[in-house]
Every structure is written in structure tokens, then in C-alpha cells.
C-alpha positions in Angstrom: -54.5 -61.1 -53.6 -57.3 -58.8 -53.0 -56.6 -55.0 -53.2 -57.4 -54.4 -49.5 -55.0 -57.1 -48.4 -52.3 -55.7 -50.7 -52.6 -52.2 -49.2 -52.3 -53.6 -45.7 -49.2 -55.5 -46.6 -47.5 -52.5 -48.1 -48.2 -50.3 -45.1 -46.9 -53.0 -42.7 -43.8 -53.4 -44.7 -43.1 -49.7 -44.7 -43.6 -49.5 -40.9 -41.2 -52.3 -40.3 -38.6 -50.8 -42.6 -38.8 -47.4 -40.9 -38.5 -49.1 -37.5 -35.5 -50.9 -38.6 -33.8 -47.7 -39.7 -34.5 -46.0 -36.4 -32.9 -48.8 -34.6 -29.7 -48.6 -36.6 -27.3 -46.6 -34.4 -27.9 -44.2 -31.4 -27.3 -41.1 -33.5 -30.6 -41.7 -35.2 -32.7 -41.7 -32.0 -35.7 -39.5 -32.8 -35.9 -38.5 -29.1 -32.5 -36.7 -29.4 -32.8 -33.0 -30.4 -31.2 -31.7 -33.5 -27.6 -30.4 -32.9 -27.0 -32.7 -29.9 -23.3 -33.0 -31.0 -22.7 -29.4 -29.8 -20.0 -29.0 -27.1 -18.1 -26.1 -25.6 -14.8 -26.4 -23.7 -13.2 -23.3 -22.0 -9.4 -23.3 -22.2 -8.6 -19.8 -20.9 -8.5 -18.2 -18.4 -7.5 -21.0 -16.0 -9.3 -21.7 -12.7 -8.0 -19.9 -9.7 -6.4 -16.9 -11.4 -6.5 -13.3 -10.1 -7.0 -10.2 -12.2 -7.1 -6.5 -11.6 -9.7 -4.3 -13.2 -8.6 -3.6 -16.8 -6.2 -6.5 -17.0 -6.2 -8.4 -20.3 -8.1 -11.6 -19.6 -8.6 -13.0 -23.1 -11.3 -15.8 -23.1 -10.6 -18.9 -25.3 -12.6 -22.0 -25.9 -13.0 -24.9 -28.3 -16.3 -26.2 -29.7 -18.0 -28.8 -31.8 -21.4 -28.6 -33.6 -22.9 -26.0 -35.7 -23.6 -23.1 -33.2 -22.6 -19.9 -34.9 -22.6 -17.6 -31.8 -22.0 -17.8 -28.0 -22.9 -15.7 -25.0 -20.2 -15.1 -22.4 -21.5 -14.4 -18.8 -19.7 -13.4 -15.6 -20.9 -14.9 -12.3 -20.0 -14.4 -8.7 -21.0 -16.9 -6.1 -23.0 -18.7 -8.7 -25.2 -15.7 -9.5 -25.2 -14.0 -12.9 -23.7 -10.5 -12.4 -23.6 -9.4 -16.1 -22.9 -10.5 -19.6 -19.3 -10.0 -20.8 -20.9 -10.1 -24.2 -24.5 -10.9 -25.3 -23.3 -12.5 -28.5 -20.1 -13.0 -30.2 -19.0 -15.3 -33.1 -18.2 -18.9 -32.0 -14.6 -18.6 -33.2 -13.0 -19.6 -29.9 -11.7 -16.2 -28.9 -13.0 -13.1 -27.2 -10.7 -10.2 -26.0 -11.8 -9.0 -22.5 -10.5 -6.4 -20.1 -11.3 -7.8 -16.6 -14.3 -6.0 -15.0 -16.4 -6.9 -12.0 -19.5 -5.7 -13.9 -22.4 -5.9 -11.3 -20.3 -7.9 -8.8 -18.0 -6.7 -6.0 -14.2 -6.9 -6.1 -12.9 -10.1 -4.6 -13.2 -13.8 -5.1 -15.9 -16.2 -6.2 -16.1 -15.2 -9.8 -16.6 -17.6 -12.8 -17.0 -17.2 -16.5 -19.5 -19.2 -18.6 -19.5 -19.6 -22.4 -22.8 -20.9 -23.8 -23.8 -21.6 -27.4 -26.8 -19.6 -28.5 -29.8 -21.7 -29.5 -28.3 -24.9 -28.0 -29.7 -25.5 -24.5 -27.1 -27.0 -22.2 -24.2 -26.5 -24.6 -21.9 -24.5 -22.3 -18.8 -24.7 -20.1 -17.7 -22.7 -17.1 -14.4 -21.9 -15.3 -14.5 -20.8 -11.7 -12.3 -19.8 -8.7 -11.4 -16.5 -10.3 -10.6 -13.3 -8.3 -11.2 -9.9 -9.8 -9.9 -6.9 -7.8 -11.7 -3.7 -8.5 -8.5 -1.7 -8.3 -10.0 1.1 -10.4 -11.6 2.3 -7.1 -8.5 1.6 -5.0 -8.1 4.0 -2.1 -6.0 4.3 1.1 -6.6 6.7 4.0 -4.0 7.6 6.6 -5.4 7.3 10.2 -2.3 7.3 12.5 -2.1 9.9 15.2 1.4 10.8 16.1 2.2 11.6 19.8 2.0 15.3 20.8 3.3 17.3 23.8 1.1 19.1 26.4 0.7 22.0 24.0 -0.5 19.7 21.1 2.7 20.1 19.2 4.0 16.9 17.6 6.8 15.1 19.4 9.8 13.7 17.4 9.7 10.0 16.7 12.6 8.3 18.5 14.8 5.5 17.1 13.8 2.0 18.3 10.5 3.3 19.7 7.5 1.3 18.4 4.8 3.3 16.5 1.6 1.6 15.3 0.9 2.8 11.7 -2.8 2.5 10.9 -4.8 3.1 7.7 -8.2 2.4 6.0 -8.4 1.1 2.5 -10.6 -0.6 -0.1 -10.1 -2.3 -3.4 -6.3 -2.9 -3.1 -4.6 -6.0 -4.2 -4.3 -7.2 -0.6 -0.7 -6.0 0.1 0.9 -2.6 0.6 4.3 -1.1 0.9 5.2 1.4 3.7 8.0 3.8 3.0 9.9 6.6 4.8 10.4 9.8 2.7 12.0 13.1 3.2 10.9 16.6 2.0 8.2 17.6 -0.4 9.5 20.0 -3.0 12.5 17.7 -3.3 10.9 14.4 -2.4 13.6 11.8 -1.5 13.0 8.1 -0.8 14.8 7.2 2.5 14.0 3.5 3.1 11.3 0.8 3.0 9.6 0.3 6.4 7.7 -2.8 5.1 7.3 -4.4 1.6 4.3 -6.5 0.7 2.8 -6.3 4.2 -0.9 -7.5 4.4 -3.4 -4.7 3.8 -5.0 -5.3 7.2 -4.9 -1.6 8.3 -2.1 -1.9 10.9 1.7 -2.3 11.1 4.0 -1.8 14.1 7.1 0.1 13.1 10.3 0.1 15.1 11.4 3.6 14.3 14.5 3.7 12.1 16.1 6.6 10.3 17.9 4.3 7.8 21.0 6.3 8.8 19.7 9.2 6.7 22.7 11.5 7.2 22.0 13.4 4.0 18.7 15.0 5.2 19.4 15.8 8.9 18.8 19.5 9.5 18.4 20.7 13.1 16.9 23.9 11.9 13.9 22.0 10.5 13.4 18.5 11.7 9.8 18.2 10.5 10.6 17.1 7.1 10.0 13.3 7.2 6.8 11.6 6.2 5.5 8.1 5.5 3.9 6.8 2.3 1.6 3.7 2.2 0.8 2.5 -1.3 -0.3 -0.5 -3.3 2.7 -1.2 -5.6 0.6 -3.3 -8.0 -1.9 -0.5 -8.7 -0.9 2.2 -11.2 -1.9 5.7 -10.3 -2.3 7.3 -6.9 -3.6 4.5 -4.7 -1.7 5.8 -1.7 -1.8 7.7 1.6 0.8 9.9 3.2 1.3 11.0 6.8 1.7 14.5 8.2 5.3 15.7 8.6 7.2 14.6 11.6 10.7 14.9 13.1 12.8 11.8 13.8 15.7 11.4 16.2 17.6 8.1 16.1 20.0 8.2 19.0 21.0 4.5 18.3 23.1 5.9 15.5 24.8 8.6 17.5 24.1 10.3 20.8 25.6 13.2 22.7 24.9 12.4 26.3 24.7 14.1 29.7 24.2 17.7 28.4 23.8 19.8 31.5 24.4 23.4 32.6 27.3 23.8 35.1 26.8 21.1 37.8 23.1 20.6 37.4 19.9 21.6 35.7 18.2 24.9 36.3 14.5 26.0 36.0 15.5 29.6 35.3 18.6 31.4 34.1 19.2 35.2 34.4 20.1 36.9 31.2 23.8 38.0 31.0 25.1 35.3 33.4 28.0 33.1 32.1 27.4 29.4 32.5 29.2 26.3 31.5 27.4 23.7 29.4 29.0 20.2 29.8 28.4 17.1 27.7 29.7 13.7 26.8 30.5 13.3 23.1 33.2 10.7 23.4 31.6 8.5 20.7 32.6 11.2 18.1 36.3 10.5 18.5 39.2 12.9 18.7 38.6 14.7 15.4 34.9 15.3 16.0 33.6 18.8 16.3 30.4 20.0 18.0 28.4 23.3 18.1 25.9 24.5 20.6 22.6 26.3 19.9 19.7 27.7 21.8 16.2 26.2 21.1 12.7 26.9 22.2 11.2 23.5 22.3 12.2 21.9 19.0 12.5 25.3 17.2 16.0 26.7 16.7 16.1 30.3 18.1 17.2 32.7 15.3 20.8 33.7 15.8 21.0 31.7 19.0 24.5 30.2 18.6 25.9 29.5 22.0 29.4 29.3 20.4 30.4 31.1 17.3 33.1 28.5 16.6 32.9 24.8 16.6 34.8 23.1 19.4 36.4 19.7 19.7 34.1 17.1 21.1 36.8 16.0 23.5 36.6 19.4 25.2 33.4 18.3 26.8 32.2 21.8 27.5 31.3 25.2 26.1 30.9 28.6 27.8 27.6 30.6 27.3 26.5 34.1 28.2 22.8 33.6 28.8 20.6 35.3 26.2 17.3 34.8 24.5 18.6 36.6 21.4 15.5 38.7 21.3 13.3 35.6 21.0 10.6 36.1 23.6 8.3 33.2 22.7 10.4 30.4 24.4 8.7 30.7 27.8 9.9 27.9 30.0 10.8 25.7 27.0 14.3 27.0 26.3 17.0 24.3 26.0 20.5 24.0 24.6 21.4 21.4 22.0 25.0 20.2 21.5 25.2 19.0 17.9 27.7 17.0 15.9 29.0 19.4 13.2 29.5 16.5 10.7 26.1 14.9 11.4 23.5 17.3 12.6 21.2 14.4 13.3 23.4 13.5 16.2 22.7 15.7 19.2 21.8 15.9 22.8 20.0 18.6 24.9 19.6 20.0 28.3 16.3 20.0 30.2 14.0 23.0 29.6 14.5 26.3 31.4 13.3 29.9 31.3 15.4 33.0 30.8 14.8 36.1 33.0 15.9 39.7 32.4 
């Protein structure tokens, strides 16, 4: 065989041999890029979970292939809102405190783990909600009813009051509570628990039978608290002080002066104040006191001794007790001695010299 023919034969044999090797098994396809056995599978967090800012949301995954590092990205609505980490070891675990990064608190979040240097080697979990509760805030907006002088009126038991507020970055639900006092704050009762944070709740006024904190000398000691119970700190709003009169628990009825009501009473005149306190029973005691609107007149005790409720009347020598600011808003309250929250009153009148 001539040398040229031998050379051609050797080349042809080599080419055929290489072709045969390429055709042995799909893993040897020269069109497949190096590292094509890379895979990422996210195992935690699960789809559809909800987190608050700062919650521990550890990210876990499994992988195959030789990728040494991964990038973990946060997306919202399919758009990249920031890298949870630019690069971390591909060891299947990354500790993360939930954060919206460049997104806005709410839903539509997803997490993607992608192997560095391996295009398309990634996995993603979606349907996540991240509440940016670090910025949680609630603002009280309710305006309580006032009288013609702009002074707040007492809230009456069984009346309906619409409680309103503004808020942002809550968990979506709030608790509404009735409290008493400030220096000695005392929880009275839950008006609503886990109500939607939609900015409005209609309250049927209720004192929760709060006999421990009824003080006729200062009724303006109740207030309402709205707060997100799932958020630590001070994500809350409180109302102005108000008074509360729940006659459904107890009521002293038909409090009148003599046989009727009077617009004006002369100082020094003796009058009879009658009332119906039959609900108190035979052992109940009442006291009577002069008020100017809802303010107790200093020293204005109509009777110095408590009288049995069954008497149904007290005598009073008309006096303003030196309190000249009552104008035409004087009235007399008859009050249950054992439960000062239980009272009734006359209509308003003036006192003349």
C-alpha cells in the first residue's frame, strides 16, 4: 500500500472511531454544556406562607452537580426586588430574617435560589406574603358625640357607636378593647378580637358590668385601645377619654322635683325630689347630689345621709353651694350607694338668688 493511501486509511479509521464514541450514550453529546447535571430544589419555605418583618424564614434546598455557590433572590409580582444574598455556599441552608427589601408589604412574593455559573440551574417558591410590620401604625379617627357646648356626651349602654381608624402594615386583624384609667390602667373587656383591619367597627356600647371603676365624681376615665396583637411593640391607637353610662345594668328612673320639672328654682326653697329605684330592692341605699352638667358640684350633697331606695324621695333645700358656673345646666342625680354607676337624674334647671 502506498504511503498516501495508508495515511488516508488511518485518518478515516480515527474519524469513525470518534464518531462511534460520541454516539455511545446521551451524556456524551458534545452539544450539551459542561455541568448539565446541575439541579436545585427548594424545600423551605413552603409556598403560600405568611411572614412578618424579622421573622425567621430559613431557606433550605437540595442540589446536584458541582456548583459551589448560589444566589438567593427575592421577587414580588415576578419582578426582582433585591438579593437576599449575592452569594452563599451551596450547602442547602441560608438563615434569613424576613424582609420586603425593595418590595412593599403584602402578597405576591417568591424566593429563587440559582446556582452561580450554571445558567438555568435554579428553583423558585412563590405565593409568599411578607408583612412589613416594622412600620406598623394605627391612628384613631373616631369623633365621639358632643353637646351644644362642644363637651363630650357620655356613651350610653346599647347605643351603637362606629369606631374608626387608619392603619398600615398590620397583619390584617386588630383587637379593640375597653380600658379604664391611665395612671392605673385597667383592662375592662374586649370589644372585638381579631376583627378585620378595615378601618371601621360598630360597637354596641357595653360597660362589661365594670362596677369596680364607676365613680360619679369623674366619669371621664374610660378609653378604647385598638392594636395588632401579632405585632410586638406599640402598633396601637387609643381614644380620648369618655364617660359611659350603661342603664341596662341598673337604672334609677323618673327622677323629678316635686310634681314636675322646673326651669328655675329659687335658692333656699325646700323641694321634694322623687324617684323610682325599685330595682335596687329593700336593702338598697341611694344618695342624691347636685351636678352642673356632668360635673359634680363640690360639696353639693342634697342629703347628708344615705336613704333607703324604697323611700322614693328626698328633701332638698335649694342651693348652688357657692358654685356659680352651673348656669342653666344644674341637675340632681340620685345614685345607688353600692354601685355608683347606677343613677338617674332630673332635667336641667337654673338656681336663682
